N, C-alpha and C positions, 0 to 999 in steps of 0.2 A: 494030081489033085492036089489042090491047094485048101489049107484050112483055115477059116474065117475065125477070128475071135471077136467077140464083142466086147467092147470096152465101156465103162460106165460113163454117162454123159457128164459128171463132174470132173472128170479128168481133163475134158476139153475145155473146161472153164465156163460152161455154161450151167446154170442150175438147173437140178433135177426136179421135175414137176412132182415125183413121186415125194421127194423129201419135203417140198413145199406143203404137201397135202398132209403128211405126218405131223409135221409142225403144226399146221393150222388145226388139226383134230386135236392135237395136245392142247392148245390153247383154249379149244371150246370146252374140253374137259374141265380144264382149270377153272374157267370163268363161270361154267354150269355150276360146278361145286361152291365156289365163292357165292353165287347168287343164292345157292339153297343154304348156305350157311347165314346169310344176311336175312333171308326171309324167316327162318326158324328163330334167330335173335330178335327180329322185329316182333314176329308173332308172340313171343315169350316176353317181351318188354311191355309191350301194351297193356296187360292185365295189370302188371306190377305198377305202372304208372297210375293205372286208373285206381287201384286199390290205395297207393299213397294219398291219392286226392280224397277217397272216401274216409280214410282214417284221419286226415287232417282235418276235415270238416266235423267229422263226428266228435273228435277229441280237442277240437280248437288248438292244434299244434302246426308247427310249420312242415314243410314236406320233407326236410331233413329229419325232423324228430319221426315222423309217420313213417319213413323207411327204417329207422332204428328200431322201431316198435314192431315192425314186420319181421325183420330180419331176426331181432331177439327172441320173437315168438317162434320163428321156425327153427332156431338153433336149439332153443330149450325143449322142442317137441320133436326134433330130428324130422322134419317134414320140408319138401321143397318150397321155396318161396312162390315159384310160378304157380302151385297148386292151391295154397293159402289165397294167394292174390286172385285167381279165378273165383274160388269159392266166395270171397268177398265181393266180386264183380257181380256175378250171377245171383247170389243171395245174400245181399248186404245186411239184412236184418240178422240172419243167422249167424253169419261171420262174425259179427261184432260181438255177440254175446260169447264167442270162443276165443276172441283174441284178447288175450290178457296175459300178461308176463309177470 
């Protein structure tokens, strides 16, 4: 009786389809995570940009000054900028009364 040994396909110089599949799955996971990160950033950035516009119009200041006002308020009150921005966008009259540094 002779014993047959199985050698991996990569030793013969041909690529192993299983290795390709593993690499592809890894790339899919990477790009899916990246897409989720970008979507999160986009979802949180939009209300901030809108709030900057509201503040710039309300106080007749430029966009950079509006952002500084928003940021200062958040730092002084230990609140997240996204939360304050969302409040300003959803309830502009209420948010404006509370936003003073």
